Structures are given as structure tokens and as C-alpha cells.
C-alpha positions, -999 to +999 in steps of 0.1 A: -397+341+560-404+377+549-436+387+532-417+394+499-403+359+499-437+344+506-453+363+477-425+354+453-427+316+458-459+310+439-446+332+410-414+311+408-434+279+410-456+290+381-426+301+360-409+267+363-442+250+351-455+215+359-431+186+355-433+168+321-452+135+324-433+103+313-438+095+276-447+060+266-423+049+239-412+019+219-374+014+213-353-004+187-318-015+189-292+001+166-275-024+143-245-025+120-247-039+084-229-038+051-248-015+028-241+012+002-245+049+004-276+061-015-287+090-034-323+101-037-332+103-074-364+115-089-378+091-115-411+085-133-436+057-130-439+036-161-458+006-174-435-020-188-464-036-207-488-014-226-513-027-252-531-006-278-564-025-284-580-026-319-610-045-332-605-076-354-637-069-373-654-037-385-685-025-368-703+003-349-696+006-312-727-005-294-715-001-258-685+010-239-678-006-205-647+014-193-635+049-187-599+062-184-584+052-151-606+021-146-590-010-133-600-041-153-593-078-149-581-101-177-609-110-200-632-082-189-654-068-218-642-033-227-662-026-259-690-043-277-697-038-315-731-040-331-729-069-356-765-075-364-756-083-400-733-111-387-762-125-367-784-124-398-756-142-417-755-169-389-792-174-391-792-177-429-763-203-428-781-223-401-812-225-424-791-235-453-774-263-433-808-276-422-820-276-459-788-295-470-792-320-441-828-327-453-816-333-489-787-353-476-810-376-456-832-381-487-801-388-509-788-413-484-821-432-485-822-431-523-787-443-525-796-473-502-824-482-525-803-478-557-776-499-541-801-527-537-815-523-572-780-522-586-771-554-568-802-570-583-793-556-618-825-535-617-805-502-620-776-491-641-742-485-627-744-449-641-776-442-621-760-456-590-728-435-594-748-403-601-768-409-569-736-416-549-719-385-563-749-364-556-748-374-519-711-367-517-717-333-532-744-325-505-719-337-478-693-312-492-719-284-492-727-291-456-691-291-446-685-258-464-715-242-448-703-254-413-669-238-419-687-206-430-709-207-398-678-212-377-662-181-392-694-161-387-695-172-351-659-161-347-668-127-361-696-124-336-672-134-307-647-108-319-674-081-316-666-081-279-632-065-272-618-079-240-588-070-217-558-091-227-544-088-191-552-072-157-545-035-159-556+001-160-572+020-189-547+047-198-566+061-229-601+056-243-603+065-280-638+054-290-674+060-279-708+046-286-719+052-322-683+053-336-676+031-366-644+012-360-622-010-382-593-034-377-562-013-369-581+015-353-571+021-317-600+017-292-580+021-260-546+019-243-542-005-213-512-008-190-504-039-170-506-034-132-482-063-128-455-048-149-447-015-132-413+002-130-397+035-122-375+050-149-346+065-129-319+088-145-284+080-132-251+097-139-227+076-159-202+074-131-228+060-107-242+033-130-216+008-119-232+008-084-267-001-097-264-039-095-292-059-112-313-077-085-305-052-057-334-039-036-339-002-033-364+020-015-391+037-036-414+065-024-444+078-043-455+108-023-486+116-043-500+081-036-486+079+000-467+047-010-433+036+003-422+002-011-393-018-022-382-020-058-357-042-076-331-029-100-340-047-133-314-034-157-311-002-176-323+013-209-293+012-233-297+048-246-281+077-228-298+111-227-280+132-254-280+163-232-273+152-197-256+119-206-277+102-179-286+066-183-321+054-173-322+025-148-353+004-145-365-003-110-393-029-110-421-024-086-445-049-070-481-050-081-500-019-068-536-010-065-530+024-081-506+037-106-503+068-128-482+069-159-453+094-156-460+102-119-429+112-099-413+086-077-382+090-054-357+061-055-328+057-031-302+045-056-269+031-045-241+057-049-211+038-036-196+004-029-211-014+001-196-006+034-202-012+071-228+013+083-248+020+114-285+011+108-315+025+125-353+023+118-366+051+096-393+057+121-367+067+147-357+098+126-372+132+136-365+166+122-361+195+147-354+230+133-342+215+100-318+191+118-322+153+116-321+136+150-329+105+170-338+100+206-320+076+228-327+070+265-302+081+292-310+077+329-347+072+321-350+104+300-351+113+263-317+124+249-316+138+213-286+129+191-279+145+157-274+121+128-264+122+092-283+098+069-262+081+043-286+055+029-321+042+030-327+004+029-363-006+031-377+005+065-341+013+078-317+042+074-280+040+073-262+068+092-227+081+096-207+067+125-207+091+155-228+095+186-251+066+177-235+032+180-246-005+175-265-019+204-278+015+216-316+019+220-333+045+199-370+055+202-389+043+171-424+049+183-436+079+203-406+101+193-427+126+174-440+141+207-408+138+228-389+167+243-352+167+253-349+155+289-385+143+291-389+112+313-399+081+293-415+047+300-405+020+276-436-001+268-420-023+241-389-032+221-387-041+184 
């Protein structure tokens, strides 16, 4: 071996670099199912149930228990009015009832005595009737006062404005010290159990949006990917675009923002046989969508064209990826073409 060759060997070894270590990956099997092609459509998050809360009695706002954006449970106190005058009214009525009860007890005793005297012919019938009518009048007074007390207590109870359902406060329109009256809006609350995405669809694609079908919904700002259900459409077309708005019902969520953007994978064709792979198996390399399969113990990239998204799966065009083939669904983000792999699990 010449001296030049001996000197060149370390340089060549360094240029080739160390061998790539085996990557630990999880694979999934490619399937074939009947699904429709989809079109990603940008919609807006909406509350299907919104309530504008108003007081049922007039009064000054004594305390406010919520701010915009707060989550509240059904029955939670939102505003409390100062109704000191109602409490004074309640106290006065209770005193009047007590006074009438004292008079009624005395009249009852007097009537018992007059009844005995009347039976003994020691009192006239007119005196006995006057006493009986006086007691009945006192009983009517007591009943009337009790009805008035019930109404005053109801006014007091209505001084606390409570959430009619579990939701989020969208607007707050009153603060401490404000005088409010029936009909004046205190706040706006949206139900967290009645969320939907309002999705604009072209007229010619509306036929594919079948009520009850599941569709994939992605809310990027909230890092949420979930499944929605097509729940019908709003029967008014946009006068400019002629789009018709489809309602996609969402499951209950912890966070929701009115009019926030949401991307929905809406059906755009009749259902057809399609190769199905996990969404997690998709990777993007230099702007191209690919998946990794395993060939002779090494990672082999395959280019794919996504036609539809169904939950956690993606439907792709037929081609190099076929049913039954393994694709890497975990660990693919760090793979390189030709890199040795060790399969540690299969989904």
C-alpha cells in the first residue's frame, strides 16, 4: 500500500460518515374502506344557543360575579341587585301578618264565647253573625298579606340573576352601581353544549353533505382536532357567492370562541373505495406529502396524494401504497430514506 493510499483512507472514511443507527418506530397496516373525497373548507365557530339575560325586577347592581370569557355552570349567580326596599317590604308584611294573627286568635275566642251565649239565648243572632264575619274578614286579610309576602320574596329571589345553562359569557353589559330594569340586557351567554361550525358550501357540493355523517374538524388556534356531525344547513344562500351554510355540530369543549376559524373536511363526492392510512403516518418533505414503509429492514419513502380525511385517518389515491402494507405511524418525523428501522409496535 502506497503512502498516498494510506493517507487517503481516513479522509474517505470521514466523508462517508458514521452509519445511521436503527430508528425505533411503530407501524400501522394500510386499509381499504368506502369513503368520500373531502374538501377542506374554512368555517366559523358558532353557539347554537345564546341567551341575552335581563333582570325581572328593577334595581341597582350590587355585585357582578362574572367577566367576559368566564365559564359558568347552570344556576351559578352572575349578577346580584340591591333590593333593600324589598326586604323592608318583607319585614313590614311579616309584622302585619303577626298583628292580624293576634287579632284573629282573639276573634276566634270571642266567637266561641258568643256561640255559647247564642245557644243559651244570651246573645243576639246579629251579634253572633257580626263576630263570625269579623273573624272571616281577618282570615281574608291574613291570606292577602301572605300572597303579598310571597310576591315580595319572589322579587327578592329574582334579584339574583343566574345562568340558565352551562356556558361561557360572551358579553357583559352591566357593572356595579348601574340601575337596571326588566328588558335591559345584563350579559350574553352561549351554551358550551350547543356548538357548531358554520361551513360555506358551493351549491353543487351540498348534495354530498348528508345529515348525520361524521366529518373531521380542526381548530388550529385552540390546537383541537375533533369529529363533528353534519346537522343540516341554514336555508338561506349567500346572495353574492350563492354558498349555502352547512351546520356541523361539535362535541362539548372546554374552550370556544365565537366566530373563530375552523377547518372542516367536507365530503365533495359520492363514497368510493379508498386506501386508508393513519394521519400520523403522513410527513411533508420539501413540500411533498409522503409516508414511510419498510423494505428489507430500512425506511422507504413513498409519495401519496391525500383525497379525504376521516377522523384520525386519511384517504389517499391508489398507487404505490396498497392495502395490507405497513406504514410508519410513530417515529416517522425523524426518519431518513434508507435508514435502518426497528419495529417496536404495531397498531
